[in-house]
C-alpha positions, -999 to +999 in steps of 0.1 A: +122+149+222+098+143+194+066+125+194+066+089+174+043+092+143+016+067+148+006+044+117-028+062+112-013+095+113+010+085+090-012+068+066-034+101+065-001+123+058+006+098+028-029+103+014-028+139+016+007+139-004-010+118-031-043+139-036-021+171-035+003+155-063-024+144-081-041+180-083-005+195-094-007+172-124-047+180-128-033+214-133-018+207-166+014+187-160+007+159-183+043+147-185+043+139-145+013+111-151+040+089-158+054+097-124+021+093-103+018+059-122+054+050-111+040+058-073+010+034-076+035+005-086+058+015-058+026+014-033+017-022-051+053-032-043+051-018-008+020-036+002+035-070-014+065-066+006+042-058+038+023-088+030+051-110+028+067-097+062+037-101+081+034-136+071+069-150+076+081-126+100+048-124+122+028-155+113-004-142+103-028-162+078-044-152+047-076-149+062-060-125+087-043-103+060-076-104+041-097-090+070-085-055+075-088-054+033-124-065+030-116-095+007-115-132+011-083-153+020-085-166-013-082-134-030-053-121-009-035-153-015-043-147-053-029-115-055+002-118-030+006-156-026+031-159-056+043-196-050+033-196-013+005-224-001 
């Protein structure tokens, strides 16, 4: 039976992959720079989805969302609030 992956371990794994990918690109593959920018766009979308689900499915407030990010609740609302009040 395999051990479940914990969120901090999973985040560390993702960071290692992104760092490794950037080193590969920095090695001279300029065309892959667009792919790396696509990773940024995908990550930004994933953060937005996570925020939406934390708010709608789990009832977290904007202050709750902002705290682990080290930003104000107003900044969190501006970034991810959309039409939300």
